[in-house]
DOVO-774069 format. One record per atom (N, C-alpha, C): residue in three letters; x, y, z. Coordinates in pm, whole numbers, padded with zeros to 5 digits, always signed. Example, Ala and Ser with C-alpha at 12.3 -4.5 7.8 and 13.67 -1.06 7.14 Angstrom:
2
ALA+01319-00569+00780
ALA+01230-00450+00780
ALA+01320-00330+00780
SER+01285-00225+00708
SER+01367-00106+00714
SER+01290+00003+00787
! end
This chain:
248
UNK-02897-02662-06063
UNK-03014-02625-05983
UNK-03090-02513-06055
UNK-03224-02524-06071
UNK-03302-02420-06137
UNK-03289-02288-06064
UNK-03298-02178-06142
UNK-03280-02044-06085
UNK-03380-02017-05973
UNK-03506-02059-05995
UNK-03610-02032-05893
UNK-03580-02104-05764
UNK-03527-02227-05773
UNK-03495-02303-05652
UNK-03380-02238-05576
UNK-03280-02192-05654
UNK-03166-02126-05588
UNK-03210-01998-05519
UNK-03297-01923-05585
UNK-03347-01799-05526
UNK-03426-01826-05399
UNK-03504-01935-05401
UNK-03585-01971-05284
UNK-03496-02002-05164
UNK-03384-02073-05187
UNK-03294-02108-05077
UNK-03229-01983-05018
UNK-03184-01893-05104
UNK-03122-01769-05055
UNK-03221-01685-04976
UNK-03345-01680-05024
UNK-03447-01603-04953
UNK-03478-01663-04817
UNK-03485-01797-04814
UNK-03513-01864-04686
UNK-03401-01839-04586
UNK-03277-01844-04636
UNK-03164-01818-04547
UNK-03168-01677-04491
UNK-03206-01583-04577
UNK-03214-01444-04532
UNK-03323-01426-04428
UNK-03436-01494-04450
UNK-03546-01483-04355
UNK-03510-01546-04220
UNK-03438-01658-04223
UNK-03395-01722-04098
UNK-03297-01635-04021
UNK-03220-01556-04094
UNK-03120-01473-04027
UNK-03180-01351-03959
UNK-03299-01310-04001
UNK-03357-01188-03947
UNK-03381-01193-03796
UNK-03439-01299-03742
UNK-03459-01302-03596
UNK-03328-01295-03520
UNK-03223-01361-03572
UNK-03093-01356-03503
UNK-03040-01215-03502
UNK-03052-01145-03615
UNK-03006-01007-03618
UNK-03084-00922-03521
UNK-03216-00949-03513
UNK-03298-00873-03419
UNK-03257-00897-03276
UNK-03226-01025-03243
UNK-03184-01055-03105
UNK-03050-00991-03075
UNK-02959-00993-03174
UNK-02830-00930-03153
UNK-02845-00782-03128
UNK-02939-00721-03202
UNK-02961-00578-03183
UNK-03012-00550-03043
UNK-03102-00637-02994
UNK-03157-00616-02860
UNK-03053-00636-02751
UNK-02949-00714-02775
UNK-02851-00745-02671
UNK-02731-00654-02672
UNK-02735-00551-02753
UNK-02626-00455-02747
UNK-02624-00387-02610
UNK-02504-00360-02555
UNK-02498-00302-02420
UNK-02560-00164-02416
UNK-02634-00140-02308
UNK-02693-00009-02285
UNK-02588+00082-02222
UNK-02569+00203-02273
UNK-02469+00293-02212
UNK-02496+00310-02064
UNK-02390+00291-01982
UNK-02406+00297-01836
UNK-02399+00441-01788
UNK-02469+00474-01680
UNK-02452+00607-01621
UNK-02311+00624-01569
UNK-02272+00748-01544
UNK-02133+00778-01506
UNK-02091+00700-01383
UNK-02178+00694-01280
UNK-02139+00625-01156
UNK-02114+00479-01181
UNK-02200+00415-01263
UNK-02182+00273-01291
UNK-02062+00248-01378
UNK-02028+00344-01462
UNK-01913+00325-01551
UNK-01785+00315-01473
UNK-01785+00373-01352
UNK-01663+00371-01270
UNK-01653+00247-01184
UNK-01760+00165-01181
UNK-01760+00048-01093
UNK-01667-00058-01146
UNK-01617-00141-01055
UNK-01530-00251-01093
UNK-01616-00370-01133
UNK-01638-00391-01265
UNK-01729-00493-01313
UNK-01648-00614-01360
UNK-01653-00716-01279
UNK-01577-00836-01314
UNK-01667-00953-01349
UNK-01799-00933-01349
UNK-01891-01039-01382
UNK-01978-00996-01498
UNK-02028-01095-01571
UNK-02121-01067-01680
UNK-02261-01055-01623
UNK-02326-00944-01650
UNK-02462-00923-01603
UNK-02558-00983-01705
UNK-02655-01064-01663
UNK-02747-01124-01760
UNK-02816-01017-01845
UNK-02823-01042-01977
UNK-02889-00950-02066
UNK-02800-00840-02118
UNK-02675-00834-02072
UNK-02583-00732-02120
UNK-02450-00796-02154
UNK-02378-00733-02244
UNK-02240-00771-02268
UNK-02153-00677-02186
UNK-02076-00732-02091
UNK-01986-00654-02008
UNK-01844-00702-02034
UNK-01750-00613-02024
UNK-01610-00653-02042
UNK-01560-00721-01916
UNK-01495-00834-01933
UNK-01432-00898-01819
UNK-01315-00813-01771
UNK-01298-00806-01634
UNK-01183-00739-01575
UNK-01166-00594-01622
UNK-01275-00521-01625
UNK-01265-00377-01652
UNK-01252-00305-01518
UNK-01130-00283-01472
UNK-01105-00236-01337
UNK-01126-00087-01324
UNK-01150-00045-01199
UNK-01168+00097-01169
UNK-01031+00162-01158
UNK-00999+00248-01253
UNK-00865+00305-01258
UNK-00850+00429-01171
UNK-00951+00460-01090
UNK-00937+00575-01000
UNK-00846+00544-00881
UNK-00828+00416-00847
UNK-00743+00380-00734
UNK-00599+00423-00761
UNK-00536+00491-00664
UNK-00405+00552-00687
UNK-00291+00485-00610
UNK-00315+00367-00550
UNK-00207+00296-00483
UNK-00194+00332-00337
UNK-00072+00317-00283
UNK-00046+00339-00142
UNK+00040+00463-00123
UNK-00001+00547-00029
UNK+00073+00668+00006
UNK+00142+00643+00139
UNK+00264+00694+00153
UNK+00339+00677+00278
UNK+00440+00565+00267
UNK+00513+00545+00375
UNK+00618+00443+00379
UNK+00601+00357+00503
UNK+00630+00227+00495
UNK+00625+00143+00615
UNK+00746+00161+00705
UNK+00847+00235+00658
UNK+00973+00244+00730
UNK+00978+00364+00824
UNK+01053+00348+00931
UNK+01076+00458+01024
UNK+01151+00570+00954
UNK+01252+00534+00876
UNK+01328+00627+00792
UNK+01333+00563+00654
UNK+01306+00639+00550
UNK+01293+00581+00416
UNK+01423+00516+00367
UNK+01533+00584+00381
UNK+01658+00534+00324
UNK+01729+00435+00415
UNK+01837+00378+00362
UNK+01921+00288+00439
UNK+02011+00372+00530
UNK+02020+00331+00657
UNK+02094+00408+00758
UNK+02199+00319+00822
UNK+02322+00367+00840
UNK+02423+00286+00911
UNK+02379+00259+01055
UNK+02367+00133+01089
UNK+02304+00092+01215
UNK+02395-00001+01291
UNK+02392+00010+01423
UNK+02464-00084+01510
UNK+02367-00191+01557
UNK+02400-00317+01529
UNK+02317-00430+01569
UNK+02371-00491+01698
UNK+02282-00515+01793
UNK+02318-00582+01918
UNK+02248-00718+01917
UNK+02325-00824+01893
UNK+02269-00957+01871
UNK+02250-01030+02004
UNK+02163-01131+02002
UNK+02133-01205+02125
UNK+02252-01285+02174
UNK+02348-01314+02087
UNK+02467-01388+02130
UNK+02577-01295+02182
UNK+02540-01170+02214
UNK+02628-01069+02276
UNK+02720-00999+02176
UNK+02715-01037+02049
UNK+02798-00968+01950
UNK+02736-00834+01913
UNK+02822-00744+01871
UNK+02777-00614+01821
UNK+02838-00592+01683
UNK+02754-00556+01588
UNK+02798-00532+01451
UNK+02766-00388+01416
UNK+02868-00314+01375
UNK+02852-00171+01349
UNK+02835-00142+01200
UNK+02774-00027+01172
UNK+02764+00028+01037
UNK+02700-00067+00936
UNK+02595-00134+00977
UNK+02519-00220+00887
UNK+02407-00138+00824
UNK+02398-00132+00690
UNK+02286-00060+00628
UNK+02154-00126+00668
UNK+02065-00048+00728
UNK+01940-00104+00780
UNK+01830+00000+00777
UNK+01707-00048+00785
UNK+01591+00039+00805
UNK+01483-00041+00877
UNK+01417+00025+00970
UNK+01316-00043+01052
UNK+01181-00035+00984
UNK+01125-00152+00952
UNK+00991-00162+00894
UNK+00892-00160+01010
UNK+00835-00044+01035
UNK+00744-00027+01148
UNK+00617-00108+01129
UNK+00567-00112+01006
UNK+00439-00179+00980
UNK+00450-00329+01006
UNK+00560-00391+00963
UNK+00577-00536+00981
UNK+00656-00570+01108
UNK+00709-00469+01174
UNK+00782-00485+01300
UNK+00907-00571+01284
UNK+00983-00543+01177
UNK+01109-00613+01154
UNK+01216-00511+01114
UNK+01340-00540+01149
UNK+01453-00460+01103
UNK+01507-00524+00976
UNK+01512-00449+00869
UNK+01559-00498+00740
UNK+01704-00453+00721
UNK+01794-00547+00695
UNK+01935-00513+00680
UNK+01984-00560+00544
UNK+02091-00496+00497
UNK+02159-00535+00372
UNK+02301-00575+00408
UNK+02328-00704+00424
UNK+02463-00748+00460
UNK+02565-00714+00351
UNK+02676-00657+00391
UNK+02786-00627+00299
UNK+02742-00542+00180
UNK+02642-00457+00203
UNK+02594-00366+00099
UNK+02543-00437-00026
UNK+02499-00561-00012
UNK+02446-00636-00125
UNK+02302-00592-00152
UNK+02252-00632-00269
UNK+02115-00595-00304
UNK+02012-00677-00227
UNK+02050-00798-00184
UNK+01957-00881-00106
UNK+01943-00823+00034
UNK+01824-00841+00093
UNK+01800-00792+00228
UNK+01756-00907+00319
UNK+01775-00888+00449
UNK+01742-00988+00550
UNK+01655-00923+00655
UNK+01551-00994+00699
UNK+01463-00944+00805
UNK+01510-00999+00940
UNK+01522-00910+01038
UNK+01556-00951+01174
UNK+01442-00908+01266
UNK+01387-01004+01339
UNK+01279-00968+01431
UNK+01332-00955+01573
UNK+01243-00928+01668
UNK+01283-00898+01805
UNK+01343-01017+01878
UNK+01327-01140+01825
UNK+01385-01257+01891
UNK+01532-01273+01858
UNK+01585-01200+01760
UNK+01724-01218+01717
UNK+01814-01103+01760
UNK+01756-01002+01823
UNK+01832-00885+01864
UNK+01801-00848+02007
UNK+01899-00792+02075
UNK+01873-00728+02203
UNK+01854-00578+02184
UNK+01875-00531+02062
UNK+01852-00391+02031
UNK+01929-00349+01907
UNK+01902-00227+01864
UNK+01980-00166+01757
UNK+01986-00017+01781
UNK+02088+00046+01724
UNK+02114+00188+01748
UNK+02123+00260+01615
UNK+02045+00368+01601
UNK+02048+00452+01482
UNK+02122+00582+01513
UNK+02180+00645+01413
UNK+02245+00774+01435
UNK+02143+00878+01482
UNK+02188+00984+01548
UNK+02094+01090+01591
UNK+02030+01158+01471
UNK+01912+01211+01494
UNK+01843+01284+01387
UNK+01916+01414+01353
UNK+01966+01481+01456
UNK+02035+01608+01439
UNK+02170+01604+01509
UNK+02264+01679+01457
UNK+02397+01686+01519
UNK+02385+01737+01663
UNK+02457+01674+01753
UNK+02452+01713+01893
UNK+02352+01636+01976
UNK+02259+01566+01911
UNK+02163+01484+01983
UNK+02221+01345+02008
UNK+02169+01273+02108
UNK+02218+01137+02133
UNK+02173+01040+02025
UNK+02242+00928+02014
UNK+02201+00822+01921
UNK+02064+00769+01964
UNK+01994+00709+01869
UNK+01860+00657+01896
UNK+01869+00507+01926
UNK+01829+00469+02047
UNK+01841+00331+02094
UNK+01703+00265+02089
UNK+01698+00146+02028
UNK+01574+00069+02018
UNK+01595-00067+02085
UNK+01493-00110+02159
UNK+01498-00238+02228
UNK+01372-00318+02198
UNK+01381-00453+02199
UNK+01260-00534+02186
UNK+01163-00501+02300
UNK+01037-00486+02267
UNK+00937-00446+02366
UNK+00870-00571+02423
UNK+00950-00657+02483
UNK+00902-00787+02530
UNK+00802-00776+02643
UNK+00806-00667+02720
UNK+00715-00651+02834
UNK+00599-00558+02802
UNK+00568-00542+02675
UNK+00457-00455+02635
UNK+00325-00506+02691
UNK+00231-00417+02718
UNK+00102-00460+02775
UNK+00022-00551+02683
UNK+00030-00530+02550
UNK-00049-00609+02456
UNK+00041-00708+02381
UNK-00008-00831+02359
UNK+00075-00932+02292
UNK+00126-00889+02155
UNK+00044-00820+02075
UNK+00089-00782+01941
UNK+00197-00675+01944
UNK+00213-00605+02057
UNK+00318-00505+02071
UNK+00453-00567+02106
UNK+00453-00690+02152
UNK+00576-00753+02200
UNK+00668-00799+02088
UNK+00618-00796+01965
UNK+00703-00829+01850
UNK+00778-00707+01797
UNK+00747-00591+01852
UNK+00800-00465+01799
UNK+00925-00421+01877
UNK+00988-00317+01823
UNK+01098-00249+01891
UNK+01048-00113+01938
UNK+01087-00076+02060
UNK+01050+00054+02116
UNK+01176+00139+02131
UNK+01159+00269+02105
UNK+01272+00361+02119
UNK+01281+00409+02264
UNK+01401+00406+02320
UNK+01424+00452+02457
UNK+01447+00603+02453
UNK+01347+00678+02500
UNK+01360+00824+02501
UNK+01430+00874+02626
UNK+01413+00801+02735
UNK+01474+00843+02863
UNK+01487+00722+02954
UNK+01603+00712+03018
UNK+01626+00606+03117
UNK+01692+00669+03237
UNK+01618+00680+03347
UNK+01667+00753+03463
UNK+01726+00664+03570
UNK+01796+00727+03662
UNK+01861+00655+03771
UNK+01758+00594+03866
UNK+01640+00651+03874
UNK+01538+00601+03966
UNK+01465+00478+03911
UNK+01501+00436+03792
UNK+01441+00314+03738
UNK+01323+00337+03646
UNK+01296+00461+03608
UNK+01188+00490+03515
UNK+01244+00505+03373
UNK+01175+00446+03278
UNK+01217+00453+03138
UNK+01098+00497+03053
UNK+01118+00603+02975
UNK+01014+00650+02883
UNK+01041+00588+02747
UNK+00940+00519+02695
UNK+00953+00446+02569
UNK+00855+00502+02465
UNK+00899+00501+02341
UNK+00812+00538+02229
UNK+00797+00415+02139
UNK+00674+00376+02116
UNK+00647+00263+02028
UNK+00602+00316+01892
UNK+00690+00311+01790
UNK+00648+00355+01657
UNK+00545+00257+01600
UNK+00439+00311+01543
UNK+00336+00228+01482
UNK+00291+00290+01351
UNK+00251+00205+01258
UNK+00191+00248+01131
UNK+00061+00171+01113
UNK-00045+00242+01078
UNK-00169+00174+01046
UNK-00204+00203+00900
UNK-00274+00109+00838
UNK-00313+00124+00698
UNK-00457+00173+00692
UNK-00476+00295+00643
UNK-00610+00351+00622
UNK-00649+00321+00478
UNK-00755+00245+00461
UNK-00793+00197+00328
UNK-00857+00308+00246
UNK-00843+00294+00115
UNK-00908+00386+00022
UNK-01059+00384+00042
UNK-01123+00497+00014
UNK-01266+00510+00034
UNK-01322+00604-00072
UNK-01360+00547-00186
UNK-01409+00632-00295
UNK-01528+00571-00368
UNK-01578+00460-00321
UNK-01691+00394-00387
UNK-01814+00403-00298
UNK-01926+00430-00357
UNK-02050+00441-00282
UNK-02092+00586-00265
UNK-02217+00602-00229
UNK-02274+00736-00220
UNK-02216+00823-00111
UNK-02165+00762-00003
UNK-02114+00839+00110
UNK-01962+00828+00122
UNK-01895+00794+00015
UNK-01749+00777+00017
UNK-01679+00912+00037
UNK-01559+00905+00093
UNK-01481+01027+00120
UNK-01398+01070+00000
UNK-01409+00997-00111
UNK-01332+01025-00232
UNK-01181+01021-00204
UNK-01139+00932-00114
UNK-00996+00909-00091
UNK-00957+00790-00177
UNK-00878+00814-00280
UNK-00853+00713-00383
UNK-00725+00635-00360
UNK-00673+00636-00242
UNK-00546+00569-00214
UNK-00550+00511-00073
UNK-00478+00401-00054
UNK-00449+00352+00080
UNK-00336+00438+00138
UNK-00333+00455+00270
UNK-00231+00540+00329
UNK-00177+00478+00457
UNK-00045+00473+00469
UNK+00020+00431+00593
UNK+00039+00555+00680
UNK-00024+00553+00798
UNK-00030+00670+00885
UNK+00039+00639+01017
UNK+00116+00735+01069
UNK+00183+00718+01198
UNK+00081+00721+01312
UNK+00095+00625+01403
UNK+00014+00621+01525
UNK+00104+00580+01641
UNK+00198+00668+01677
UNK+00294+00636+01782
UNK+00227+00638+01919
UNK+00274+00551+02008
UNK+00225+00550+02145
UNK+00345+00553+02240
UNK+00319+00595+02364
UNK+00426+00614+02463
UNK+00395+00533+02589
UNK+00502+00486+02652
UNK+00489+00401+02769
UNK+00594+00441+02873
UNK+00559+00422+02998
UNK+00654+00444+03108
UNK+00677+00310+03177
UNK+00803+00267+03173
UNK+00841+00145+03245
UNK+00886+00186+03385
UNK+00828+00122+03486
UNK+00852+00160+03626
UNK+00956+00069+03691
UNK+01008+00109+03807
UNK+01115+00029+03871
UNK+01074-00116+03900
UNK+00945-00143+03921
UNK+00902-00280+03950
UNK+00884-00364+03824
UNK+00914-00306+03707
UNK+00906-00380+03582
UNK+00773-00369+03511
UNK+00673-00308+03572
UNK+00544-00290+03505
UNK+00553-00175+03404
UNK+00467-00182+03304
UNK+00467-00083+03197
UNK+00327-00025+03184
UNK+00318+00108+03177
UNK+00190+00175+03163
UNK+00193+00266+03039
UNK+00085+00262+02961
UNK+00075+00355+02849
UNK+00047+00495+02902
UNK+00115+00593+02846
UNK+00100+00732+02891
UNK+00082+00824+02770
UNK+00031+00942+02798
UNK+00026+01048+02699
UNK+00129+01153+02736
UNK+00165+01235+02638
UNK+00268+01336+02662
UNK+00204+01460+02727
UNK+00159+01439+02851
UNK+00112+01552+02933
UNK+00142+01522+03079
UNK+00140+01624+03161
UNK+00184+01611+03300
UNK+00093+01519+03380
UNK-00038+01530+03361
UNK-00132+01449+03437
UNK-00111+01300+03414
UNK-00092+01261+03287
UNK-00075+01120+03254
UNK+00057+01066+03309
UNK+00164+01142+03294
UNK+00294+01097+03346
UNK+00292+01087+03498
UNK+00232+01185+03563
UNK+00228+01184+03711
UNK+00149+01065+03762
UNK+00039+01030+03694
UNK-00042+00917+03737
UNK+00032+00785+03726
UNK+00126+00776+03632
UNK+00198+00650+03608
UNK+00331+00641+03680
UNK+00381+00756+03731
UNK+00521+00761+03775
UNK+00545+00726+03920
UNK+00443+00706+03999
UNK+00464+00663+04137
UNK+00546+00761+04218
UNK+00671+00726+04249
UNK+00755+00809+04336
UNK+00792+00942+04273
UNK+00777+00956+04143
UNK+00807+01084+04078
UNK+00684+01175+04071
UNK+00572+01127+04119
UNK+00448+01203+04107
UNK+00455+01340+04174
UNK+00510+01354+04297
UNK+00514+01488+04357
UNK+00589+01591+04272
UNK+00704+01552+04219
UNK+00781+01645+04137
UNK+00713+01679+04007
UNK+00647+01582+03946
UNK+00576+01607+03821
UNK+00452+01695+03844
UNK+00381+01670+03952
UNK+00258+01744+03978
UNK+00283+01888+04017
UNK+00395+01914+04085
UNK+00420+02048+04136
UNK+00475+02143+04028
UNK+00531+02089+03924
UNK+00587+02175+03819
UNK+00476+02238+03735
UNK+00501+02359+03689
UNK+00404+02431+03607
UNK+00442+02432+03459
UNK+00556+02376+03424
UNK+00600+02377+03284
UNK+00511+02285+03201
UNK+00477+02331+03081
UNK+00393+02252+02992
UNK+00470+02131+02937
UNK+00398+02024+02916
UNK+00453+01906+02850
UNK+00371+01882+02724
UNK+00433+01905+02609
UNK+00365+01885+02482
UNK+00445+01799+02385
UNK+00575+01791+02404
UNK+00661+01718+02312
UNK+00737+01609+02386
UNK+00805+01525+02309
UNK+00888+01421+02371
UNK+00998+01483+02457
UNK+01060+01587+02407
UNK+01168+01652+02482
UNK+01114+01714+02611
UNK+00994+01771+02607
UNK+00933+01824+02729
UNK+00915+01713+02833
UNK+00869+01597+02790
UNK+00846+01486+02882
UNK+00976+01437+02943
UNK+01081+01430+02861
UNK+01213+01388+02912
UNK+01263+01486+03017
UNK+01255+01614+02990
UNK+01301+01715+03084
UNK+01219+01714+03213
UNK+01089+01688+03202
UNK+01005+01680+03321
UNK+01042+01561+03410
UNK+01072+01447+03349
UNK+01112+01330+03426
UNK+01249+01353+03491
UNK+01340+01417+03418
UNK+01471+01447+03477
UNK+01458+01539+03598
UNK+01376+01643+03584
UNK+01356+01737+03695
UNK+01288+01669+03813
UNK+01193+01579+03786
UNK+01123+01511+03895
UNK+01216+01417+03971
UNK+01314+01359+03902
UNK+01410+01273+03970
UNK+01498+01354+04064
UNK+01534+01475+04022
UNK+01620+01560+04105
UNK+01549+01600+04234
UNK+01417+01628+04225
UNK+01343+01674+04340
UNK+01279+01561+04419
UNK+01303+01439+04380
UNK+01240+01324+04446
UNK+01284+01312+04591
! end
């Protein structure tokens, strides 16, 4: 091939490449502002090159535990077939409303819901306190509460039972957007509620104060209303119900 012809071909190729180089230059990604750089960009924006699956690494996971007690606790199981099994390693998953057990100390775990137990008993929190008794909350006012277990705080001779329903709610992370709270984690938060079961079998939600207990307690109302002692804790409420039964 003559030198001039070869030179002409190389020059033509170079000229054809120039527009492509120019377009490539124009399509280089524009540096994003700080706020946009933190966004979770999983799609390609027209006119820009974006990385697929460039996730926002500010999210810090979940804080808190779904369990009533974090570790495995020796537990007494009361089964629906009337059997009782002692010292079973267990922990109550409040969020999912199931009792998780480890049979024979194995690594595998089993979930037991309220249809398979008549109750379970945990050791006391402190020495000298009574064991903690939990029962299926089958007569709860709301259907979603009936799958859970409630702790029996007090069961009196007059037929009143004070129950504590452990609950966990998931508060979602909130760090994206102009009005975000900059909370970079999901959190499992305690939201316990209390109920008074009455002699006729009805159940009323109550608060840990004298006015609420007196309104729900029927025949115990005079004794609860006349007392001047403050009710602020679970133990205060138990003592108030005991005193009201004595003066009934």
